[in-house]
N, CA, C and O atoms as a printed pandas DataFrame, in Angstrom:
     atom_number atom_name residue_name chain_id  residue_number  x_coord  y_coord  z_coord
0              1         N          MET        A               1  127.970  141.903  111.254
1              2        CA          MET        A               1  127.460  140.684  111.836
2              3         C          MET        A               1  126.058  140.767  111.062
3              4         O          MET        A               1  125.269  141.705  111.172
4              5         N          GLU        A               2  125.886  139.683  110.295
5              6        CA          GLU        A               2  125.028  139.165  109.232
6              7         C          GLU        A               2  123.295  139.322  110.519
7              8         O          GLU        A               2  123.062  138.871  111.640
8              9         N          GLU        A               3  122.404  140.273  109.438
9             10        CA          GLU        A               3  121.106  139.972  110.266
10            11         C          GLU        A               3  120.122  139.446  108.976
11            12         O          GLU        A               3  120.244  139.563  107.757
12            13         N          ILE        A               4  119.068  138.797  109.858
13            14        CA          ILE        A               4  117.666  137.886  108.793
14            15         C          ILE        A               4  116.684  138.829  109.215
15            16         O          ILE        A               4  116.723  139.460  110.271
16            17         N          SER        A               5  115.790  138.897  108.328
17            18        CA          SER        A               5  114.801  139.671  108.582
18            19         C          SER        A               5  113.099  138.573  107.687
19            20         O          SER        A               5  112.759  138.315  106.533
20            21         N          LEU        A               6  112.550  138.284  109.061
21            22        CA          LEU        A               6  111.831  137.068  108.477
22            23         C          LEU        A               6  109.683  138.233  108.620
23            24         O          LEU        A               6  109.224  139.042  109.426
24            25         N          GLU        A               7  109.283  137.744  107.668
25            26        CA          GLU        A               7  107.820  138.172  107.926
26            27         C          GLU        A               7  106.995  137.407  108.987
27            28         O          GLU        A               7  107.195  136.198  109.107
28            29         N          TYR        A               8  106.113  138.009  109.739
29            30        CA          TYR        A               8  104.832  136.880  110.812
30            31         C          TYR        A               8  103.672  137.780  110.373
31            32         O          TYR        A               8  103.744  138.786  109.667
32            33         N          THR        A               9  102.459  137.156  110.994
33            34        CA          THR        A               9  101.473  137.489  110.823
34            35         C          THR        A               9  100.918  137.761  112.573
35            36         O          THR        A               9  100.815  136.868  113.415
36            37         N          ASP        A              10  100.625  139.207  112.781
37            38        CA          ASP        A              10  100.283  139.095  113.725
38            39         C          ASP        A              10   99.024  139.456  114.228
39            40         O          ASP        A              10   98.481  140.551  114.376
40            41         N          VAL        A              11   98.638  138.182  114.484
41            42        CA          VAL        A              11   96.910  137.933  115.095
42            43         C          VAL        A              11   96.347  138.593  115.981
43            44         O          VAL        A              11   95.136  138.640  116.197
44            45         N          PHE        A              12   97.200  139.141  116.548
45            46        CA          PHE        A              12   96.649  140.141  117.721
46            47         C          PHE        A              12   96.368  141.425  117.218
47            48         O          PHE        A              12   95.436  142.041  117.736
48            49         N          ASP        A              13   97.158  142.060  116.084
49            50        CA          ASP        A              13   96.660  143.233  115.117
50            51         C          ASP        A              13   96.450  143.457  114.023
51            52         O          ASP        A              13   97.083  144.073  113.166
52            53         N          LYS        A              14   95.095  142.706  114.026
53            54        CA          LYS        A              14   93.962  142.959  112.822
54            55         C          LYS        A              14   94.912  141.856  111.299
55            56         O          LYS        A              14   94.759  141.739  110.084
56            57         N          ASN        A              15   95.894  141.257  112.407
57            58        CA          ASN        A              15   96.423  140.384  111.146
58            59         C          ASN        A              15   97.408  140.848  110.045
59            60         O          ASN        A              15   97.556  140.370  108.920
60            61         N          LYS        A              16   97.990  141.793  110.574
61            62        CA          LYS        A              16   99.413  142.804  110.320
62            63         C          LYS        A              16  100.119  142.038  109.718
63            64         O          LYS        A              16  100.396  141.030  110.367
64            65         N          ILE        A              17  100.718  142.118  108.296
65            66        CA          ILE        A              17  102.191  141.536  107.872
66            67         C          ILE        A              17  103.308  142.312  108.969
67            68         O          ILE        A              17  103.078  143.521  108.980
68            69         N          LYS        A              18  104.065  142.057  109.578
69            70        CA          LYS        A              18  105.030  142.546  110.574
70            71         C          LYS        A              18  106.294  141.642  110.161
71            72         O          LYS        A              18  106.072  140.470  109.857
72            73         N          ASN        A              19  107.953  142.261  110.132
73            74        CA          ASN        A              19  108.653  142.102  110.342
74            75         C          ASN        A              19  109.992  142.077  111.795
75            76         O          ASN        A              19  110.270  142.889  112.677
76            77         N          ILE        A              20  110.514  140.754  111.428
77            78        CA          ILE        A              20  111.302  140.603  112.852
78            79         C          ILE        A              20  112.721  140.635  112.458
79            80         O          ILE        A              20  113.084  139.746  111.688
80            81         N          LYS        A              21  113.712  141.625  112.907
81            82        CA          LYS        A              21  115.339  141.408  112.628
82            83         C          LYS        A              21  115.725  140.694  113.635
83            84         O          LYS        A              21  114.995  140.462  114.599
84            85         N          PHE        A              22  117.154  140.189  113.491
85            86        CA          PHE        A              22  117.618  139.294  114.459
86            87         C          PHE        A              22  118.976  139.461  113.664
87            88         O          PHE        A              22  119.172  139.288  112.461
88            89         N          GLU        A              23  119.823  139.828  114.612
89            90        CA          GLU        A              23  121.653  139.212  113.967
90            91         C          GLU        A              23  121.818  137.492  113.959
91            92         O          GLU        A              23  121.533  136.845  114.967
92            93         N          THR        A              24  122.129  137.077  113.163
93            94        CA          THR        A              24  122.150  135.288  112.728
94            95         C          THR        A              24  123.359  135.271  114.655
95            96         O          THR        A              24  122.988  134.340  115.370
96            97         N          SER        A              25  123.939  135.698  114.973
97            98        CA          SER        A              25  124.474  135.515  116.042
98            99         C          SER        A              25  124.125  135.165  117.598
99           100         O          SER        A              25  124.804  134.901  118.590
100          101         N          LYS        A              26  122.710  135.296  117.320
101          102        CA          LYS        A              26  121.622  135.471  118.317
102          103         C          LYS        A              26  121.508  133.771  118.461
103          104         O          LYS        A              26  121.569  133.215  119.557
104          105         N          ILE        A              27  121.319  132.986  117.073
105          106        CA          ILE        A              27  121.252  131.490  117.199
106          107         C          ILE        A              27  122.324  131.090  117.563
107          108         O          ILE        A              27  123.386  131.497  117.093
108          109         N          LYS        A              28  122.221  130.248  118.439
109          110        CA          LYS        A              28  123.670  129.889  118.853
110          111         C          LYS        A              28  123.590  128.399  118.893
111          112         O          LYS        A              28  123.887  127.824  119.941
112          113         N          GLU        A              29  123.128  127.573  117.604
113          114        CA          GLU        A              29  123.246  126.357  117.173
114          115         C          GLU        A              29  123.339  126.275  115.493
115          116         O          GLU        A              29  123.076  127.265  114.809
116          117         N          LYS        A              30  123.752  124.958  114.890
117          118        CA          LYS        A              30  123.662  124.941  113.609
118          119         C          LYS        A              30  121.635  125.459  112.773
119          120         O          LYS        A              30  120.438  125.414  113.057
120          121         N          PHE        A              31  122.106  125.668  112.238
121          122        CA          PHE        A              31  120.413  125.967  111.394
122          123         C          PHE        A              31  120.446  126.512  109.786
123          124         O          PHE        A              31  121.175  127.312  109.200
124          125         N          ASN        A              32  119.691  125.967  109.512
125          126        CA          ASN        A              32  119.321  125.847  108.173
126          127         C          ASN        A              32  118.256  127.756  107.722
127          128         O          ASN        A              32  117.049  127.923  107.898
128          129         N          GLU        A              33  119.370  128.945  107.097
129          130        CA          GLU        A              33  118.470  129.979  107.006
130          131         C          GLU        A              33  117.049  129.999  106.278
131          132         O          GLU        A              33  116.071  130.705  106.525
132          133         N          LYS        A              34  117.230  129.003  105.296
133          134        CA          LYS        A              34  116.108  128.824  104.069
134          135         C          LYS        A              34  115.007  127.921  104.992
135          136         O          LYS        A              34  114.072  127.697  104.223
136          137         N          SER        A              35  114.812  127.513  105.868
137          138        CA          SER        A              35  113.824  126.760  106.867
138          139         C          SER        A              35  113.328  127.887  107.804
139          140         O          SER        A              35  112.191  127.897  108.276
140          141         N          LEU        A              36  114.047  128.617  107.985
141          142        CA          LEU        A              36  113.622  129.712  109.006
142          143         C          LEU        A              36  112.002  130.399  108.814
143          144         O          LEU        A              36  111.521  130.771  107.743
144          145         N          PHE        A              37  111.421  130.439  109.992
145          146        CA          PHE        A              37  109.893  131.032  109.778
146          147         C          PHE        A              37  109.745  131.218  111.395
147          148         O          PHE        A              37  110.039  130.424  112.288
148          149         N          ALA        A              38  109.061  132.838  111.492
149          150        CA          ALA        A              38  108.621  133.029  112.523
150          151         C          ALA        A              38  107.126  133.282  112.518
151          152         O          ALA        A              38  106.529  133.705  111.528
152          153         N          THR        A              39  106.514  132.980  113.766
153          154        CA          THR        A              39  105.179  132.652  114.508
154          155         C          THR        A              39  105.384  133.062  115.844
155          156         O          THR        A              39  106.301  132.946  116.657
156          157         N          MET        A              40  103.885  133.749  115.829
157          158        CA          MET        A              40  103.482  134.343  117.078
158          159         C          MET        A              40  103.049  133.075  117.896
159          160         O          MET        A              40  102.664  132.013  117.406
160          161         N          VAL        A              41  103.192  133.401  119.358
161          162        CA          VAL        A              41  102.517  132.590  120.838
162          163         C          VAL        A              41  100.986  133.113  120.995
163          164         O          VAL        A              41  100.692  134.304  120.890
164          165         N          ASP        A              42  100.040  132.073  121.263
165          166        CA          ASP        A              42   98.783  132.426  121.805
166          167         C          ASP        A              42   98.430  131.541  122.447
167          168         O          ASP        A              42   97.832  130.546  122.037
168          169         N          GLY        A              43   98.895  131.887  124.031
169          170        CA          GLY        A              43   98.918  131.134  125.008
170          171         C          GLY        A              43   99.784  131.263  125.875
171          172         O          GLY        A              43  100.788  131.944  125.666
172          173         N          LYS        A              44   99.546  130.580  127.114
173          174        CA          LYS        A              44  100.409  131.181  128.673
174          175         C          LYS        A              44  100.876  129.530  129.155
175          176         O          LYS        A              44  101.086  129.258  130.337
176          177         N          SER        A              45  101.001  128.456  127.983
177          178        CA          SER        A              45  101.770  127.289  128.812
178          179         C          SER        A              45  103.090  127.241  128.738
179          180         O          SER        A              45  103.682  126.241  129.143
180          181         N          MET        A              46  103.692  128.201  128.265
181          182        CA          MET        A              46  105.147  128.042  128.461
182          183         C          MET        A              46  105.695  128.853  129.319
183          184         O          MET        A              46  106.851  128.650  129.689
184          185         N          GLN        A              47  104.865  130.055  129.847
185          186        CA          GLN        A              47  105.571  131.291  130.446
186          187         C          GLN        A              47  106.102  130.079  131.848
187          188         O          GLN        A              47  105.759  128.898  131.818
188          189         N          PRO        A              48  106.881  130.618  132.870
189          190        CA          PRO        A              48  107.202  132.604  132.324
190          191         C          PRO        A              48  108.421  132.866  131.402
191          192         O          PRO        A              48  108.866  133.992  131.180
192          193         N          LEU        A              49  109.148  131.167  130.644
193          194        CA          LEU        A              49  110.169  131.065  129.927
194          195         C          LEU        A              49  109.757  131.884  128.450
195          196         O          LEU        A              49  110.546  132.658  127.907
196          197         N          ILE        A              50  108.441  131.586  127.929
197          198        CA          ILE        A              50  107.841  131.849  126.363
198          199         C          ILE        A              50  106.302  132.971  126.868
199          200         O          ILE        A              50  105.335  132.522  127.483
200          201         N          SER        A              51  106.411  134.104  126.519
201          202        CA          SER        A              51  105.396  135.186  126.912
202          203         C          SER        A              51  104.160  134.616  125.873
203          204         O          SER        A              51  104.233  134.158  124.733
204          205         N          HIS        A              52  103.079  134.833  126.712
205          206        CA          HIS        A              52  102.016  135.033  125.249
206          207         C          HIS        A              52  102.195  136.171  124.301
207          208         O          HIS        A              52  102.645  137.266  124.637
208          209         N          LYS        A              53  101.857  135.881  123.229
209          210        CA          LYS        A              53  102.298  136.951  121.942
210          211         C          LYS        A              53  103.685  137.380  121.652
211          212         O          LYS        A              53  104.012  138.301  120.903
212          213         N          ALA        A              54  104.976  136.082  122.791
213          214        CA          ALA        A              54  105.980  135.838  121.964
214          215         C          ALA        A              54  106.111  136.077  120.207
215          216         O          ALA        A              54  105.155  136.313  119.468
216          217         N          VAL        A              55  107.218  135.977  119.883
217          218        CA          VAL        A              55  107.130  135.858  118.023
218          219         C          VAL        A              55  108.578  134.739  118.290
219          220         O          VAL        A              55  109.711  135.083  118.626
220          221         N          LEU        A              56  108.116  133.465  118.034
221          222        CA          LEU        A              56  109.268  132.640  117.851
222          223         C          LEU        A              56  109.589  132.320  116.271
223          224         O          LEU        A              56  108.767  132.167  115.368
224          225         N          ILE        A              57  111.410  132.248  116.179
225          226        CA          ILE        A              57  111.836  131.756  115.726
226          227         C          ILE        A              57  112.269  130.139  115.095
227          228         O          ILE        A              57  113.286  129.542  115.446
228          229         N          VAL        A              58  111.472  129.723  114.315
229          230        CA          VAL        A              58  111.590  128.298  114.234
230          231         C          VAL        A              58  112.686  127.603  112.982
231          232         O          VAL        A              58  112.957  128.312  112.014
232          233         N          ASP        A              59  113.201  126.371  113.072
233          234        CA          ASP        A              59  114.078  125.842  111.952
234          235         C          ASP        A              59  113.005  124.693  111.492
235          236         O          ASP        A              59  112.878  123.950  112.466
236          237         N          ILE        A              60  112.469  124.396  110.792
237          238        CA          ILE        A              60  111.748  123.505  110.131
238          239         C          ILE        A              60  112.381  122.279  109.161
239          240         O          ILE        A              60  111.935  121.351  108.486
240          241         N          SER        A              61  113.574  122.795  109.475
241          242        CA          SER        A              61  115.087  121.645  108.695
242          243         C          SER        A              61  115.190  120.853  110.584
243          244         O          SER        A              61  114.442  119.888  110.740
244          245         N          ASN        A              62  115.463  120.986  110.980
245          246        CA          ASN        A              62  115.604  120.930  112.387
246          247         C          ASN        A              62  114.563  119.905  113.260
247          248         O          ASN        A              62  113.804  120.556  113.977
248          249         N          LYS        A              63  114.350  118.241  113.354
249          250        CA          LYS        A              63  113.789  117.587  113.763
250          251         C          LYS        A              63  114.217  116.966  114.307
251          252         O          LYS        A              63  113.765  115.830  114.162
252          253         N          GLN        A              64  115.659  117.136  115.601
253          254        CA          GLN        A              64  116.733  116.451  115.997
254          255         C          GLN        A              64  115.767  116.366  116.971
255          256         O          GLN        A              64  114.904  117.164  116.602
256          257         N          LEU        A              65  115.333  115.746  118.234
257          258        CA          LEU        A              65  114.897  116.074  119.530
258          259         C          LEU        A              65  115.745  115.490  120.372
259          260         O          LEU        A              65  116.147  114.327  120.357
260          261         N          ILE        A              66  116.040  116.507  121.235
261          262        CA          ILE        A              66  117.118  116.754  122.383
262          263         C          ILE        A              66  116.128  117.031  123.571
263          264         O          ILE        A              66  115.166  117.775  123.382
264          265         N          HIS        A              67  116.373  116.380  124.925
265          266        CA          HIS        A              67  115.562  116.283  125.999
266          267         C          HIS        A              67  115.769  118.111  126.317
267          268         O          HIS        A              67  116.744  118.834  126.112
268          269         N          ASP        A              68  114.572  118.385  126.819
269          270        CA          ASP        A              68  114.590  119.749  127.790
270          271         C          ASP        A              68  114.652  120.979  126.154
271          272         O          ASP        A              68  114.583  122.193  126.344
272          273         N          GLU        A              69  114.756  120.522  124.986
273          274        CA          GLU        A              69  114.780  121.767  124.100
274          275         C          GLU        A              69  113.234  122.207  123.664
275          276         O          GLU        A              69  112.216  121.526  123.784
276          277         N          ILE        A              70  113.351  123.402  123.182
277          278        CA          ILE        A              70  111.619  123.560  122.835
278          279         C          ILE        A              70  111.237  123.833  121.075
279          280         O          ILE        A              70  111.846  124.594  120.322
280          281         N          TYR        A              71  110.068  122.970  120.739
281          282        CA          TYR        A              71  109.852  122.840  119.907
282          283         C          TYR        A              71  108.244  123.204  119.416
283          284         O          TYR        A              71  107.319  123.294  120.223
284          285         N          LEU        A              72  108.107  123.382  118.046
285          286        CA          LEU        A              72  106.676  123.822  117.752
286          287         C          LEU        A              72  106.257  122.078  116.964
287          288         O          LEU        A              72  106.951  121.277  116.338
288          289         N          LEU        A              73  105.030  122.075  117.326
289          290        CA          LEU        A              73  104.287  120.928  116.914
290          291         C          LEU        A              73  102.733  121.141  116.162
291          292         O          LEU        A              73  101.909  121.985  116.516
292          293         N          TYR        A              74  102.576  120.258  115.154
293          294        CA          TYR        A              74  100.863  120.193  114.973
294          295         C          TYR        A              74  100.365  118.947  115.597
295          296         O          TYR        A              74  100.907  117.844  115.675
296          297         N          TYR        A              75   99.075  119.411  116.078
297          298        CA          TYR        A              75   98.163  118.692  116.957
298          299         C          TYR        A              75   96.712  118.864  116.811
299          300         O          TYR        A              75   96.141  119.762  117.429
300          301         N          GLU        A              76   96.113  118.107  116.078
301          302        CA          GLU        A              76   94.478  118.180  115.902
302          303         C          GLU        A              76   94.205  119.878  115.727
303          304         O          GLU        A              76   93.628  120.720  116.415
304          305         N          ASN        A              77   94.973  119.900  114.371
305          306        CA          ASN        A              77   94.913  121.444  113.754
306          307         C          ASN        A              77   94.719  122.559  114.170
307          308         O          ASN        A              77   93.868  123.418  113.939
308          309         N          LYS        A              78   96.072  122.448  115.177
309          310        CA          LYS        A              78   96.654  123.303  116.006
310          311         C          LYS        A              78   98.200  123.039  116.114
311          312         O          LYS        A              78   98.912  122.051  115.936
312          313         N          MET        A              79   98.476  124.726  116.588
313          314        CA          MET        A              79  100.263  124.383  116.547
314          315         C          MET        A              79  100.586  124.875  117.945
315          316         O          MET        A              79  100.176  125.987  118.278
316          317         N          TRP        A              80  101.388  124.030  118.906
317          318        CA          TRP        A              80  101.501  123.934  119.956
318          319         C          TRP        A              80  103.225  124.485  120.008
319          320         O          TRP        A              80  103.992  124.583  119.050
320          321         N          VAL        A              81  103.464  124.755  121.298
321          322        CA          VAL        A              81  105.336  125.391  121.487
322          323         C          VAL        A              81  105.071  124.388  122.552
323          324         O          VAL        A              81  104.056  124.533  123.234
324          325         N          LYS        A              82  105.859  123.398  122.766
325          326        CA          LYS        A              82  106.333  122.773  124.326
326          327         C          LYS        A              82  107.552  122.567  124.343
327          328         O          LYS        A              82  108.259  122.804  123.364
328          329         N          LYS        A              83  108.008  122.085  125.475
329          330        CA          LYS        A              83  109.110  121.101  125.882
330          331         C          LYS        A              83  109.146  119.503  125.494
331          332         O          LYS        A              83  108.180  118.761  125.318
332          333         N          TYR        A              84  110.442  119.218  125.420
333          334        CA          TYR        A              84  110.441  117.709  124.654
334          335         C          TYR        A              84  110.978  117.254  126.018
335          336         O          TYR        A              84  111.868  117.871  126.602
336          337         N          ASP        A              85  110.454  116.257  126.451
337          338        CA          ASP        A              85  110.573  115.157  127.685
338          339         C          ASP        A              85  111.105  114.047  127.216
339          340         O          ASP        A              85  110.314  113.108  127.123
340          341         N          SER        A              86  112.455  113.808  126.811
341          342        CA          SER        A              86  113.123  112.606  126.132
342          343         C          SER        A              86  112.696  110.748  127.285
343          344         O          SER        A              86  112.563  109.636  126.774
344          345         N          ASN        A              87  112.624  110.988  128.396
345          346        CA          ASN        A              87  112.294  110.159  129.520
346          347         C          ASN        A              87  110.684  109.598  129.008
347          348         O          ASN        A              87  110.579  108.376  129.115
348          349         N          LYS        A              88  109.652  110.182  128.570
349          350        CA          LYS        A              88  108.266  110.181  128.793
350          351         C          LYS        A              88  108.172  109.860  127.145
351          352         O          LYS        A              88  107.672  108.835  126.682
352          353         N          LYS        A              89  108.683  110.814  126.458
353          354        CA          LYS        A              89  108.801  110.643  124.912
354          355         C          LYS        A              89  107.821  111.405  124.823
355          356         O          LYS        A              89  107.194  111.131  123.800
356          357         N          SER        A              90  107.196  112.554  125.606
357          358        CA          SER        A              90  105.929  113.270  125.057
358          359         C          SER        A              90  107.082  114.623  125.303
359          360         O          SER        A              90  108.238  114.726  125.714
360          361         N          PHE        A              91  105.668  115.848  124.622
361          362        CA          PHE        A              91  106.334  117.389  124.681
362          363         C          PHE        A              91  105.148  117.859  125.907
363          364         O          PHE        A              91  103.997  117.427  125.970
364          365         N          ILE        A              92  105.692  118.714  126.703
365          366        CA          ILE        A              92  104.742  118.922  127.924
366          367         C          ILE        A              92  105.051  120.726  128.167
367          368         O          ILE        A              92  105.992  121.371  127.705
368          369         N          SER        A              93  103.917  121.223  129.040
369          370        CA          SER        A              93  104.169  122.552  129.180
370          371         C          SER        A              93  105.232  122.785  130.408
371          372         O          SER        A              93  105.532  121.927  131.239
372          373         N          ILE        A              94  105.755  124.172  130.347
373          374        CA          ILE        A              94  106.422  124.079  131.509
374          375         C          ILE        A              94  105.684  125.133  132.882
375          376         O          ILE        A              94  106.111  125.492  133.979
376          377         N          ASN        A              95  104.272  125.383  132.056
377          378        CA          ASN        A              95  104.011  126.470  133.636
378          379         C          ASN        A              95  102.761  125.317  133.864
379          380         O          ASN        A              95  102.038  124.810  133.007
380          381         N          PRO        A              96  102.781  125.114  135.225
381          382        CA          PRO        A              96  102.080  124.232  136.501
382          383         C          PRO        A              96  100.638  124.354  136.154
383          384         O          PRO        A              96   99.860  123.414  136.317
384          385         N          SER        A              97  100.291  125.472  135.690
385          386        CA          SER        A              97   98.710  125.174  135.212
386          387         C          SER        A              97   98.408  124.975  134.462
387          388         O          SER        A              97   97.188  125.141  134.445
388          389         N          TYR        A              98   99.025  124.420  133.009
389          390        CA          TYR        A              98   98.994  123.728  132.100
390          391         C          TYR        A              98   99.688  122.623  131.728
391          392         O          TYR        A              98  100.214  122.404  130.637
392          393         N          LYS        A              99   99.651  121.765  132.944
393          394        CA          LYS        A              99  100.256  120.324  132.960
394          395         C          LYS        A              99   99.595  119.052  132.208
395          396         O          LYS        A              99  100.029  117.981  131.783
396          397         N          HIS        A             100   98.168  119.772  132.256
397          398        CA          HIS        A             100   97.676  118.518  131.745
398          399         C          HIS        A             100   97.863  118.703  129.820
399          400         O          HIS        A             100   97.601  117.784  129.044
400          401         N          LEU        A             101   98.291  119.895  129.447
401          402        CA          LEU        A             101   98.693  119.313  128.079
402          403         C          LEU        A             101  100.204  118.680  128.157
403          404         O          LEU        A             101  101.288  119.072  128.587
404          405         N          VAL        A             102   99.732  117.548  127.545
405          406        CA          VAL        A             102  101.189  116.503  127.592
406          407         C          VAL        A             102  100.577  116.004  125.986
407          408         O          VAL        A             102   99.390  115.874  125.684
408          409         N          TYR        A             103  101.803  115.776  125.081
409          410        CA          TYR        A             103  101.159  115.030  123.728
410          411         C          TYR        A             103  102.795  114.064  123.693
411          412         O          TYR        A             103  104.009  114.193  123.851
412          413         N          ASP        A             104  101.711  113.066  123.361
413          414        CA          ASP        A             104  102.973  112.110  123.255
414          415         C          ASP        A             104  103.511  112.404  121.659
415          416         O          ASP        A             104  102.851  112.837  120.714
416          417         N          LEU        A             105  104.717  112.075  121.697
417          418        CA          LEU        A             105  105.466  112.010  120.013
418          419         C          LEU        A             105  105.093  111.138  119.259
419          420         O          LEU        A             105  105.486  111.211  118.095
420          421         N          ASN        A             106  104.229  110.043  119.648
421          422        CA          ASN        A             106  103.596  109.409  118.028
422          423         C          ASN        A             106  102.693  109.878  117.863
423          424         O          ASN        A             106  102.165  109.496  116.819
424          425         N          SER        A             107  101.695  111.209  118.849
425          426        CA          SER        A             107  100.701  111.611  118.454
426          427         C          SER        A             107  100.533  112.762  117.677
427          428         O          SER        A             107   99.462  113.246  117.310
428          429         N          ILE        A             108  101.800  113.215  117.425
429          430        CA          ILE        A             108  101.978  114.835  116.577
430          431         C          ILE        A             108  102.777  114.500  115.744
431          432         O          ILE        A             108  103.474  113.504  115.553
432          433         N          HIS        A             109  102.529  115.896  115.017
433          434        CA          HIS        A             109  103.180  116.172  113.854
434          435         C          HIS        A             109  104.677  117.444  113.932
435          436         O          HIS        A             109  104.449  118.648  113.818
436          437         N          LEU        A             110  105.958  116.961  114.114
437          438        CA          LEU        A             110  106.985  117.778  114.505
438          439         C          LEU        A             110  107.073  118.566  113.668
439          440         O          LEU        A             110  107.560  118.170  112.609
440          441         N          VAL        A             111  106.646  120.009  113.772
441          442        CA          VAL        A             111  107.011  121.135  112.797
442          443         C          VAL        A             111  108.764  121.261  112.616
443          444         O          VAL        A             111  109.491  120.903  111.688
444          445         N          GLY        A             112  109.138  122.070  114.202
445          446        CA          GLY        A             112  110.565  122.545  114.086
446          447         C          GLY        A             112  110.972  122.664  115.231
447          448         O          GLY        A             112  110.276  122.462  116.226
448          449         N          LYS        A             113  112.148  123.007  115.240
449          450        CA          LYS        A             113  113.249  123.133  116.932
450          451         C          LYS        A             113  112.795  125.017  116.974
451          452         O          LYS        A             113  113.028  125.967  116.227
452          453         N          VAL        A             114  112.282  124.889  117.877
453          454        CA          VAL        A             114  112.565  126.662  118.596
454          455         C          VAL        A             114  113.764  127.172  118.601
455          456         O          VAL        A             114  114.536  126.636  119.397
456          457         N          LEU        A             115  114.250  128.186  117.861
457          458        CA          LEU        A             115  115.947  128.524  117.971
458          459         C          LEU        A             115  115.622  129.137  118.766
459          460         O          LEU        A             115  116.292  128.901  119.772
460          461         N          LEU        A             116  114.700  130.074  118.957
461          462        CA          LEU        A             116  115.274  131.497  118.996
462          463         C          LEU        A             116  113.414  132.743  119.434
463          464         O          LEU        A             116  112.483  132.867  118.638
464          465         N          PHE        A             117  113.471  133.252  120.529
465          466        CA          PHE        A             117  111.811  133.609  120.886
466          467         C          PHE        A             117  112.322  134.934  121.105
467          468         O          PHE        A             117  113.516  135.155  121.308
468          469         N          PHE        A             118  111.138  136.109  121.054
469          470        CA          PHE        A             118  111.161  137.424  121.535
470          471         C          PHE        A             118  110.072  137.921  121.991
471          472         O          PHE        A             118  109.153  138.398  121.324
472          473         N          ASN        A             119  110.183  137.772  123.747
473          474        CA          ASN        A             119  109.103  138.226  124.396
474          475         C          ASN        A             119  108.466  139.562  124.443
475          476         O          ASN        A             119  109.258  140.467  124.708
476          477         N          ASN        A             120  107.314  139.891  124.266
477          478        CA          ASN        A             120  106.840  141.024  124.519
478          479         C          ASN        A             120  106.619  142.063  126.064
479          480         O          ASN        A             120  106.100  143.177  125.990
């Protein structure tokens, strides 16, 4: 099995540079290995699916929008992890406590698709 190792900054541990390793077989769809990067989640809007401090694996070459899939967005100088709702053409939170966090497709910059995540 082929393994991928990606660096990320742990913003919760004095900005230490860390590595995450995983087997390529864990990703269940086509991806561009050179376009993968890892980042951490700061927030609870995607719980219970994705936890605060989870590490995300994102493919920045994948911009195809699919209903109910998870994406990384850039909006108002921040990155956001949200689920795509094709009916409303917007990105939404999963956690009902954060249902007010809704981002219209035309107001965001799509960074990429979340292919994998590791909850802490």
